Each structure stands twice: as C-alpha cells, then as structure tokens.
C-alpha positions as CSV (number, residue, x, y, z in Angstrom):
1,M,70.7,67.6,93.6
2,C,74.0,66.0,94.6
3,L,76.0,69.2,93.7
4,P,74.7,71.3,96.7
5,A,75.7,68.5,99.1
6,I,79.2,68.4,97.7
7,V,79.6,72.2,97.8
8,L,78.4,72.2,101.4
9,A,80.7,69.4,102.4
10,L,83.7,71.2,100.8
11,A,82.8,74.4,102.6
12,V,82.7,72.7,105.9
13,W,85.9,70.8,105.2
14,S,87.8,73.9,104.1
15,S,86.8,75.9,107.1
16,A,87.8,73.2,109.6
17,P,90.9,74.3,111.5
18,D,94.1,72.3,111.1
19,L,94.7,71.6,114.8
20,S,97.3,69.3,116.3
21,G,98.5,68.7,119.8
22,P,98.6,68.9,122.7
23,M,102.3,69.2,123.3
24,P,104.3,70.5,126.3
25,A,104.5,74.3,126.5
26,R,107.4,76.4,128.0
27,P,106.4,77.8,131.4
28,D,107.0,81.4,130.3
29,E,104.7,81.2,127.2
30,V,101.5,83.3,127.2
31,C,98.1,81.6,127.4
32,V,95.9,82.3,124.4
33,V,92.8,82.4,126.6
34,C,93.8,84.3,129.8
35,Y,97.0,86.1,128.6
36,G,98.9,84.9,131.7
37,T,101.9,82.6,131.7
38,V,101.0,79.0,131.3
39,G,103.4,77.7,134.0
40,S,104.9,74.3,134.2
41,S,101.6,72.4,133.4
42,G,101.0,74.4,130.2
43,I,100.3,72.8,126.9
44,A,100.5,74.0,123.4
45,Y,98.6,73.3,120.1
46,L,99.4,74.0,116.5
47,L,96.6,75.8,114.8
48,N,97.1,76.1,111.0
49,G,100.8,75.9,111.6
50,V,101.0,78.5,114.4
51,R,101.8,77.5,117.9
52,Y,99.5,78.6,120.7
53,A,100.1,77.9,124.4
54,V,97.2,77.3,126.8
55,S,97.0,76.9,130.5
56,K,96.0,73.3,131.3
57,E,92.8,74.6,133.0
58,E,91.9,76.7,130.0
59,A,92.4,74.0,127.4
60,P,88.7,72.9,127.2
61,L,87.7,76.6,126.6
62,F,90.3,77.0,123.9
63,L,89.3,73.8,122.2
64,S,85.6,75.0,122.1
65,D,86.6,77.8,119.6
66,P,90.3,77.6,118.7
67,Q,90.1,79.9,115.8
68,G,88.3,82.6,117.8
69,Y,90.8,82.6,120.6
70,A,93.7,82.5,118.2
71,K,92.3,85.5,116.3
72,R,91.7,87.6,119.5
73,F,95.2,86.6,120.8
74,D,96.8,87.7,117.5
75,E,95.0,91.0,117.5
76,H,95.9,91.6,121.2
77,Q,99.6,90.7,120.7
78,R,100.1,92.4,117.3
79,P,100.0,96.1,118.5
80,R,102.7,95.3,121.0
81,M,104.9,93.8,118.4
82,S,104.5,96.6,115.9
83,M,105.1,99.1,118.7
84,L,108.4,97.4,119.6
85,I,109.4,97.4,115.9
86,W,108.4,101.0,115.5
87,S,110.2,102.2,118.6
88,G,113.3,100.0,117.7
89,G,113.4,101.6,114.3
90,L,113.2,105.1,115.8
91,S,116.0,104.2,118.2
92,A,118.2,103.0,115.5
93,F,117.6,106.1,113.5
94,A,118.4,108.3,116.5
95,V,121.7,106.4,117.1
96,A,122.6,106.8,113.4
97,L,122.1,110.5,113.6
98,I,124.2,110.8,116.7
99,V,127.0,108.7,115.2
100,A,126.9,110.9,112.1
101,A,127.1,114.1,114.1
102,V,130.0,112.9,116.2
103,R,131.9,111.8,113.1
104,K,131.3,115.1,111.4
105,R,132.5,116.9,114.5
106,R,135.6,114.8,114.8
107,T,136.4,115.4,111.1
108,R,136.1,119.1,111.5
109,Q,138.3,119.1,114.6
110,S,141.0,117.0,112.9
111,T,141.2,119.2,109.8
112,G,140.8,122.5,111.4
C-alpha cells in the first residue's frame, strides 16, 4: 500500500525540471517564448543546465511550462545550427578542392 505512493512520489520528483534563476540576460539573446531579442530588461533561467533567455514580459508564460518552451525553442533553433554546420562543411570542402587544384597546376607549371 505504501509502495505505490513512493513510486508516484519518485516519478513526480524525477520529472520536475531543475530550474534556477532569474539572472540578467544579454540584450542580444533570443527569447525562448517569442524568438525576438530580449533587450536590456531580459532575464535568463537555467533549465536542466541549459541557459534560456526570456523577455521580461514573457517570463510568467515561460515559467508556466518551462520544459515545453525549451523543447520547442531547441527544435526551432536546431535546424538553423545544423544548416550552418552543413554549409560550413561544404564550404571548407570546396576551398580544399580549389587549393588542391591550384597547387597541382603550379606544380605542373614549375616542372614543365
């Protein structure tokens, strides 16, 4: 009879987010709720070790469901980051091909 209560208490305790803050945010940080810049009055929270900036006006909304807003924000931001990494990798590959072609051409010109 006591075991189900303990299991339920552990489930609730383990799903509770580790939230700390508020702390000052940098004005150029992106708001986790509205995706705009937070401005000079922005605040930030640490949620499970990850920093999220929030416009001061949006803070109550964020605090009503911090994990939900963080998840949506991460999903929204991740495609941009992977696209930058992918395009950066392609750019580096293209530069390497150009450098190799130029060196090969110079080598041919100097020997022949």
